[in-house]
C-alpha positions as CSV (number, residue, x, y, z in Angstrom):
1,X,202.8,46.4,31.6
2,X,200.0,49.0,31.8
3,X,202.2,51.6,30.1
4,X,202.9,49.2,27.2
5,X,199.2,48.4,26.8
6,X,198.4,52.2,26.8
7,X,201.1,52.8,24.3
8,X,199.8,50.1,22.0
9,X,196.2,51.4,22.2
10,X,197.4,54.9,21.4
11,X,199.4,53.7,18.4
12,X,196.5,51.5,17.2
13,X,194.1,54.5,17.4
14,X,196.6,56.7,15.5
15,X,197.1,54.0,12.9
16,X,193.3,53.7,12.3
17,X,193.0,57.4,11.9
18,X,195.9,57.6,9.5
19,X,194.4,54.8,7.4
20,X,191.2,56.7,6.6
21,X,190.8,57.1,2.8
22,X,192.0,60.4,1.4
23,X,188.5,61.5,0.3
24,X,187.4,61.5,4.0
25,X,190.5,63.3,5.5
26,X,189.3,66.9,5.0
27,X,191.3,69.8,3.6
28,X,195.1,69.8,3.5
29,X,196.4,72.1,6.2
30,X,200.2,71.8,5.6
31,X,201.5,70.9,2.1
32,X,204.8,69.0,2.4
33,X,205.5,68.0,-1.2
34,X,203.3,67.3,-4.3
35,X,200.9,64.6,-3.3
36,X,201.8,64.7,0.4
37,X,200.5,66.9,3.2
38,X,198.9,67.0,6.6
39,X,195.1,67.0,6.5
40,X,192.8,67.8,9.3
41,X,192.4,64.1,10.2
42,X,196.2,63.6,10.1
43,X,196.6,66.4,12.6
44,X,193.9,64.8,14.8
45,X,195.8,61.4,14.5
46,X,198.9,63.1,15.8
47,X,197.3,63.4,19.2
48,X,197.2,59.7,20.1
49,X,200.4,59.1,18.2
50,X,202.3,61.6,20.3
51,X,200.6,60.3,23.4
52,X,201.8,56.8,22.6
53,X,205.3,58.1,21.9
54,X,205.4,59.9,25.3
55,X,204.2,56.7,27.1
56,X,206.8,54.7,25.3
57,X,209.6,57.2,26.1
58,X,208.8,57.4,29.8
59,X,208.2,53.6,30.1
60,X,211.6,52.9,28.5
61,X,213.2,55.7,30.6
62,X,211.9,54.2,33.9
63,X,213.2,50.8,32.9
64,X,216.5,51.9,31.4
65,X,218.7,49.9,33.8
66,X,216.9,46.7,32.9
67,X,217.2,47.5,29.2
68,X,220.8,48.4,29.7
69,X,221.4,45.0,31.4
70,X,219.8,43.1,28.6
71,X,221.6,45.0,25.9
72,X,225.0,44.7,27.7
73,X,224.8,41.0,27.5
74,X,224.2,41.2,23.7
75,X,226.0,44.3,22.3
76,X,225.2,43.3,18.7
77,X,221.5,43.6,19.5
78,X,222.0,47.1,20.6
79,X,224.0,48.0,17.5
80,X,221.5,46.3,15.2
81,X,218.6,48.1,17.0
82,X,220.2,51.5,16.7
83,X,221.0,50.8,13.0
84,X,217.4,49.5,12.3
85,X,215.8,52.5,14.1
86,X,218.0,55.0,12.2
87,X,217.3,53.3,8.9
88,X,213.6,53.1,9.6
89,X,213.4,56.7,10.5
90,X,215.5,57.7,7.5
91,X,213.3,55.7,5.1
92,X,210.2,57.1,6.7
93,X,211.4,60.7,6.2
94,X,212.7,60.0,2.7
95,X,209.3,58.6,1.6
96,X,207.8,62.1,1.6
97,X,210.1,63.1,-1.3
98,X,210.9,59.9,-3.2
99,X,209.5,56.4,-3.8
100,X,206.0,56.2,-2.1
101,X,206.3,52.8,-0.5
102,X,209.5,53.6,1.4
103,X,207.3,54.8,4.2
104,X,206.0,51.3,4.8
105,X,209.5,49.8,5.0
106,X,210.7,52.6,7.3
107,X,207.7,52.5,9.6
108,X,208.0,48.7,9.9
109,X,211.7,48.8,10.8
110,X,211.2,51.6,13.3
111,X,208.2,49.9,14.8
112,X,210.0,46.6,15.1
113,X,213.0,48.1,16.9
114,X,210.8,50.1,19.3
115,X,208.5,47.2,20.0
116,X,211.5,44.9,20.7
117,X,213.0,47.5,23.1
118,X,209.7,48.0,24.9
119,X,209.2,44.2,25.3
120,X,212.7,43.8,26.6
121,X,212.2,46.6,29.1
122,X,208.8,45.3,30.2
123,X,210.1,41.9,31.3
124,X,209.8,41.4,35.0
C-alpha cells in the first residue's frame, strides 16, 4: 500500500501546483493554443505528476496477476474501465482545442478509472 500512498501524494502535490492562479504561474514556455500553454510552474508540476504516474505504473505492473484475476471475474468492468480511460484521456486532450471545461470531465473519468484499478490491485 506504500506505493499507492506515494502515488496519491505525488498526484496531490501536482494538483496543488496546477491549481495556482494564472497570474502567479510565470511566463508561458510552450504555447499550445490560444489561451493554453505550459508555464514555468506547469513544467515544475509535471515532476510530481510524472513521479506519481511512474509509481502507479510499476505498482499496477507488479500486481497485474491480481488485477487480471479480479477483472476476469467481471469482464464488463474491464471493458467499462478501458472505455472510461479512453474517453477521459480523449476529453482531456480535446479540451486544449475546444470547450474549456472538457478537461474536468476527462480528468475525472481518467482518475476514476485509474484509482479503481489501483484499489483493486492493492487489495491483499
